[in-house]
Every structure is written in C-alpha cells, then in structure tokens.
C-alpha positions as CSV (number, residue, x, y, z in Angstrom):
1,M,0.0,0.0,0.0
2,T,1.3,3.5,-0.9
3,P,0.4,6.0,1.8
4,F,-1.1,9.3,0.7
5,T,-1.5,12.4,2.9
6,T,-2.6,16.0,2.5
7,I,-0.1,18.7,3.4
8,G,-2.5,21.6,2.9
9,G,-5.2,22.8,0.6
10,D,-5.0,20.8,-2.6
11,E,-1.4,19.5,-2.1
12,F,-0.7,15.8,-1.3
13,V,2.3,13.7,-0.6
14,V,2.8,10.1,-1.7
15,V,5.5,8.2,0.1
16,V,6.9,5.3,-1.9
17,P,9.4,3.2,0.1
18,Q,12.6,2.5,-1.8
19,P,11.6,3.4,-5.4
20,D,14.0,3.8,-8.2
21,E,13.7,6.8,-10.5
22,P,12.0,5.1,-13.4
23,A,9.4,3.5,-11.1
24,A,8.8,6.8,-9.4
25,R,8.3,8.6,-12.8
26,A,6.0,5.8,-14.0
27,F,3.9,6.1,-10.8
28,G,3.7,9.9,-11.3
29,A,2.7,9.5,-14.9
30,A,0.0,6.9,-14.1
31,L,-1.4,9.2,-11.4
32,R,-1.4,12.2,-13.8
33,D,-3.1,10.1,-16.6
34,T,-5.8,8.8,-14.3
35,A,-6.6,12.3,-13.1
36,R,-6.7,13.5,-16.7
37,R,-9.0,10.7,-17.8
38,S,-11.5,11.7,-15.1
39,G,-12.0,15.0,-16.8
40,R,-12.3,16.7,-13.4
41,Y,-8.8,16.9,-12.1
42,T,-5.3,17.9,-13.1
43,V,-2.2,16.7,-11.4
44,S,1.4,18.1,-11.3
45,V,4.0,15.7,-10.0
46,G,7.4,16.5,-8.3
47,I,9.7,13.7,-7.3
48,T,12.5,13.7,-4.8
49,F,14.5,11.0,-3.1
50,I,15.4,11.2,0.6
51,Q,17.3,9.3,3.2
52,R,15.5,10.7,6.3
53,P,12.2,12.5,6.1
54,D,12.1,16.2,7.0
55,R,10.6,19.4,5.8
56,S,13.4,19.9,3.2
57,A,12.1,16.8,1.3
58,I,8.8,18.6,0.7
59,A,10.5,21.7,-0.5
60,A,12.7,19.6,-2.9
61,A,9.6,17.8,-4.3
62,D,7.9,21.2,-4.7
63,R,10.9,22.5,-6.7
64,A,10.8,19.4,-8.9
65,L,7.3,20.4,-10.1
66,Y,9.0,23.1,-12.2
67,E,11.8,21.2,-13.7
C-alpha cells in the first residue's frame, strides 16, 4: 500500500518506500493520466529521493514540479 496524505489545501504527498527513479516517474505519470481521464482533475508531480524525512524533502519535491 502506498500512503497518501494531504499537506495543505490541494497538495498531497505520496510516500513510496525504496523506489528507483524510473518506477517513481512511472507512478507519477500513471497518477497524472488517471486524473486527466477523469475529466475533473489535473495533477502536477514532483519527485525527490530522501534518506531521512524532514521538511526539506517537501521543498525539494515542490521545486521538482517546475523542472
């Protein structure tokens, strides 16, 4: 099971234990495509890899939205 949590407003975090980059990108693309097919939602995905969770991980993922 992949845990989802909201971090405020319309922003969510998905924690995927020990992913590799291709798997993380595929997960993000699948999530985005599912939302697009719904016709009601749009999704932007930012990916970051961390060793220990802290607030800087969220900031890094947020920056990745614009890369």
